[in-house]
N, C-alpha and C positions, 0 to 999 in steps of 0.2 A: 503494499500499500504506500509506503514511503517513496519507493522508487517511482511509482506512478505520479505522485504528487510533485515530485522534483522534476520529472520529465514534462508534466503538464505546465509547471511554472516556467521552465526554460522555453518551451514552445511559445507560451503567452508572451514572454518578454521579447523574443526574437520577432514575433508577429508585430508587436507594437512598435518596436524599433524600425521595422521595415515599412510599416504603415506611415509613420511620422518621420521618415529619414530625412527629408528635406528641411523640414522644420527644426529638427535637431541639429542639422548641419548648419543652418543659418544661425541658430542660437549660440553654437560653439564658435562659429567664425565671427560673431559680433564681438567676442572677447579678444582684446588685443593680443595677449599672451599666447592664447590658443591658436590665433590666426598666424602668428609668426612661427610657432612650432610646425603648423600644417604646411606652411610655405617652405620652410627649411627642410622638411622631410620630403616633400614632393620634388624639390630641386635635387635631392640626393638620389632620386631614382633615374637610372640611366635612360630608360625609354622616354621619359618625359624631357630630359635635357635633349636627347638626340632627335626626337620627332616633333615635339610640340613647340619648343622655344624657337628653332629656326623659322617655322611658319609664323609665328607671333611677330618676329622682329624682321621679317622678309621685306625688302624694299619692292614696292610695285613700280613698274615702269609703264608709263602711259604711251604706247606706241601708236596710237591712233592719230592720223594726221588732222 
């Protein structure tokens, strides 16, 4: 019975986090300290540095006459 209660609680918590994931993320990123940590952690991921950053800072050339 105890295992059933623990598993039910875990599933309920995961479901709530998934349901309100964007509200939770916005609330966490509104805090300056947590936002700085999130940015520094994401900049340490190689895939973000290699793929996303060049596309953000890419110079666009307007070649239309």
